[in-house]
Phi, psi and omega in degrees: 000153182238155166051241186298321181297321180296317180291323179293321181290321176300320176294322180292323176300316180298319179293324178296314182298316180298319182290320183276354170294339177274111185298342181284345179281129182280098185295323180294319176296315179302317177302312183296318179291322177296323177298320178297319179293321178302311180300319180298309184288337175291329178279316188267083183300317182297320181296315183290332176291324178293318184287349177240016182287116181294342180284345184260145179296141181299321181295324178294321179291323178296319177298318179300312179301319179298318181293319183289323189258342189303328181269359186246331182226171183284169185298321182298318179295315179301315181298316179298313181293318180301316180297324179289321181283346171291333180280167178265139179235137181294325177222148183295327178297331180300325178299316180294317176305318182294317179295320178298319178299320178296323176300313176297319181298321178296320178295323180289332171298315175304318178294320181294319179297329179272007181068029187236017184294321176301313180300317180298313178302314179295319182292322175300316180297312183296321177295324177295322179293324177295315180296318181297330183268358183231100178298326180294314179294319181297317180298319179297323185275344185244359180295120182292334182281345184280148179290136179301322178300319181293320179295319177296322177296323179293321178298314182296325179290331179280321188254338186303124180079351180250341182229165179295144181303327179297316177303313183298313180302315182298315182291318177302313180298318179298317181289322183286330183228071181294330178051044174086358180267155168287155179298322180293320178299317178298314180297322180295318181295321179296317181297321178294322178295321179295320177296318180297327181299329179258010180055048183238156169271151178250125178248125173269113187255117177246129180224159180292328179228157179299140175265153182286163179300321178296315176301318179300315180296317181294319180292317175302319180293319181297314183291324177300316179294323182290321186264348181071015177218156178293139184240123175268133185259128168254122187258139177219149180245127180221108183297345180276350179294130182253151173085014175098271190228136172241136181235129176241125176233111187062236177268001183265129178246127182248117183259128185300341184270345188232348186264126177296324181295315179290328174304315180295320180296320180294321176300318179297320180299322181287351179080000000 
């Protein structure tokens, strides 16, 4: 997002955080309702254009959103959406993207309250690796001709009882409402949102052989010290990797054979 949309989304995130700081707010219900609004505005192009029309007064757009949604969702959801349509958006689609992000964020709040955010983050990553390694599964989950209910059922058969309920909800929603994204891109975005929820960086760590739990802890501590922020490690094994360990954080790649910082981290891992 650019310009006005970025500012509008930042304000919406703050309002979501302020709302969900109140433990009495049902974060899972809020997520479900925001997802329903996302689906509505994704379908109704003319409506979302009206709600983002810069020529219309913000209060008038908020009142319209309230009239349309008031009988379908709770007051907290109406207030969040009304606040968003009062803001200026660079593109009408940015509003829908923003509401969708808040839906995912509310579900992650639910996971955090349950002490399960780490599990959800790891499960999203692992499921992404499974999808990437299985062309048959990816095809079944992304086939536009397939019924969404059937795809949701497949997700539940794969994750039900094996993953946190929040993980299951997030993946089902992503498969049912891809909104032009690849499944892998959507899973990656969810993992980043989960990391942001904990104000952490996500490091993709690739090694030729599996690293031990002790090595993982030492590497995580070393990277946290180097970057000044907590770093969550997603681990992958690739026998073709040379030089020990490769770490990717955002667009930065640290190769264990040439980077002084990773050399230091490796020394710490060795004790």
